[in-house]
C-alpha positions as a Markdown table, in Angstrom:
| # | Residue | x | y | z |
|---|---|---|---|---|
| 1 | Met | 0.0 | 0.0 | 0.0 |
| 2 | Gly | 1.3 | 3.4 | -1.0 |
| 3 | Lys | 0.2 | 6.7 | 0.3 |
| 4 | Phe | -1.2 | 9.8 | -1.3 |
| 5 | Ile | -0.3 | 12.9 | 0.8 |
| 6 | Tyr | -2.0 | 16.2 | 0.2 |
| 7 | Asn | -0.6 | 19.4 | 1.8 |
| 8 | Asp | 1.3 | 17.3 | 4.3 |
| 9 | Arg | -1.9 | 16.8 | 6.3 |
| 10 | Ile | -4.2 | 14.5 | 4.4 |
| 11 | Arg | -2.8 | 11.0 | 4.0 |
| 12 | Thr | -4.7 | 8.1 | 2.4 |
| 13 | Asp | -3.6 | 4.6 | 1.4 |
| 14 | Phe | -3.9 | 3.3 | -2.2 |
| 15 | Glu | -2.6 | 0.1 | -3.6 |
| 16 | Asp | 0.7 | 0.9 | -5.5 |
| 17 | Arg | -0.6 | 0.1 | -8.9 |
| 18 | Leu | -3.7 | 2.3 | -8.5 |
| 19 | Leu | -1.5 | 5.0 | -7.0 |
| 20 | Ala | 0.8 | 5.0 | -10.1 |
| 21 | His | -2.2 | 5.4 | -12.4 |
| 22 | Leu | -3.6 | 8.3 | -10.2 |
| 23 | Gln | -0.2 | 10.0 | -10.1 |
| 24 | Leu | 0.0 | 10.0 | -13.9 |
| 25 | Val | -3.5 | 11.3 | -14.4 |
| 26 | Ile | -3.1 | 14.0 | -11.7 |
| 27 | Thr | 0.3 | 15.2 | -12.8 |
| 28 | Thr | -0.8 | 15.4 | -16.4 |
| 29 | Lys | -3.7 | 17.7 | -15.5 |
| 30 | Leu | -1.6 | 19.8 | -13.1 |
| 31 | Arg | 1.1 | 20.2 | -15.7 |
| 32 | Arg | -1.6 | 21.6 | -18.1 |
| 33 | Gly | -2.5 | 24.1 | -15.4 |
| 34 | Glu | -5.9 | 22.5 | -14.7 |
| 35 | Ala | -7.5 | 22.5 | -11.2 |
| 36 | Phe | -10.0 | 19.8 | -10.3 |
| 37 | Thr | -11.4 | 17.8 | -7.4 |
| 38 | Phe | -10.2 | 14.4 | -6.3 |
| 39 | Met | -12.5 | 12.3 | -4.3 |
| 40 | Trp | -12.1 | 8.9 | -2.6 |
| 41 | Arg | -13.8 | 6.8 | 0.0 |
| 42 | Asn | -12.2 | 6.7 | 3.4 |
| 43 | Asp | -11.3 | 3.5 | 5.1 |
| 44 | Gln | -13.9 | 2.2 | 7.5 |
| 45 | Ser | -11.5 | 2.6 | 10.4 |
| 46 | Ile | -11.9 | 6.4 | 10.1 |
| 47 | Gly | -15.6 | 6.6 | 9.4 |
| 48 | Asp | -16.2 | 5.1 | 5.9 |
| 49 | Gly | -17.0 | 8.5 | 4.5 |
| 50 | Arg | -15.7 | 10.4 | 1.5 |
| 51 | Gln | -12.8 | 12.8 | 1.3 |
| 52 | Val | -12.6 | 15.5 | -1.4 |
| 53 | Val | -9.6 | 17.7 | -2.1 |
| 54 | Trp | -9.2 | 20.5 | -4.5 |
| 55 | Leu | -6.1 | 19.9 | -6.6 |
| 56 | His | -4.4 | 22.8 | -8.3 |
| 57 | Pro | -0.9 | 23.4 | -9.8 |
| 58 | Gly | 0.3 | 24.9 | -6.5 |
| 59 | Ala | -0.9 | 22.0 | -4.3 |
| 60 | Asp | 1.7 | 20.2 | -2.2 |
| 61 | Leu | 1.4 | 16.5 | -3.3 |
| 62 | Asn | 3.4 | 13.5 | -2.4 |
| 63 | Trp | 3.2 | 9.9 | -3.5 |
| 64 | Gln | 4.9 | 7.3 | -1.4 |
| 65 | Tyr | 5.1 | 3.8 | -2.7 |
| 66 | Phe | 5.5 | 0.6 | -0.7 |
| 67 | Gly | 7.2 | -1.4 | -3.4 |
| 68 | Ser | 10.4 | -0.5 | -5.2 |
| 69 | Arg | 9.3 | -1.6 | -8.7 |
| 70 | Gln | 7.2 | 0.6 | -10.9 |
| 71 | Pro | 4.0 | -1.1 | -11.9 |
| 72 | Ser | 3.0 | -1.5 | -15.5 |
| 73 | Leu | 0.3 | 0.9 | -16.6 |
| 74 | Asn | -3.0 | 0.0 | -18.2 |
| 75 | Pro | -3.8 | 2.5 | -21.0 |
| 76 | Ala | -7.5 | 1.7 | -20.7 |
| 77 | Trp | -7.5 | 2.5 | -17.0 |
| 78 | Leu | -5.5 | 5.7 | -17.6 |
| 79 | Asp | -8.2 | 6.7 | -20.2 |
| 80 | Ala | -11.0 | 5.9 | -17.8 |
| 81 | Leu | -9.5 | 7.9 | -15.0 |
| 82 | Ser | -8.7 | 10.8 | -17.3 |
| 83 | His | -12.3 | 10.8 | -18.5 |
| 84 | Val | -13.7 | 11.1 | -15.0 |
| 85 | Ala | -11.0 | 13.7 | -14.0 |
| 86 | Asn | -12.2 | 15.9 | -16.9 |
| 87 | Ser | -15.9 | 15.6 | -15.9 |
| 88 | Pro | -17.7 | 18.0 | -13.6 |
| 89 | Thr | -17.5 | 15.6 | -10.7 |
| 90 | Gly | -13.7 | 15.4 | -10.9 |
| 91 | Leu | -11.4 | 12.5 | -10.4 |
| 92 | Tyr | -12.5 | 9.4 | -8.5 |
| 93 | Val | -11.4 | 5.8 | -8.6 |
| 94 | Val | -13.1 | 3.7 | -11.2 |
| 95 | Pro | -12.6 | -0.1 | -11.6 |
| 96 | Glu | -9.8 | -1.2 | -13.9 |
| 97 | Pro | -11.0 | -2.1 | -17.3 |
| 98 | Gln | -9.5 | -5.0 | -19.3 |
| 99 | Ala | -6.0 | -4.0 | -20.4 |
| 100 | Thr | -5.5 | -3.5 | -24.1 |
| 101 | Gly | -1.8 | -3.4 | -23.7 |
| 102 | Ala | 0.6 | -2.3 | -21.0 |
| 103 | Arg | 2.3 | 1.0 | -21.3 |
| 104 | Pro | 5.8 | 1.4 | -19.8 |
| 105 | Ser | 5.7 | 3.2 | -16.5 |
| 106 | Ser | 8.1 | 6.0 | -17.7 |
| 107 | Glu | 5.7 | 7.1 | -20.5 |
| 108 | Thr | 3.6 | 10.2 | -19.9 |
| 109 | Met | 0.0 | 10.8 | -21.0 |
| 110 | Glu | -0.4 | 13.7 | -23.4 |
């Protein structure tokens, strides 16, 4: 389990592979100067509610991975996450669709 850290105060766990996909989608939008919301469901241990943060190019973000290997990326999942990130509701986790081919982890979405 990796951690997504927002403004050094909000920390939430995501599986490393999901976190790698979120990192790519988020950094792509922020590199373009786009602000948006990111929402996830909290763990039951802290209330099972939702957390929503406003992401903008000046936000202090940190991704900490548990594993040392970079996971392969699923282009279909990147597309699905990008689609919701560009919607009025903002980014939220969607189930991983069937992979159409793995993208090397060093590639960027443009």
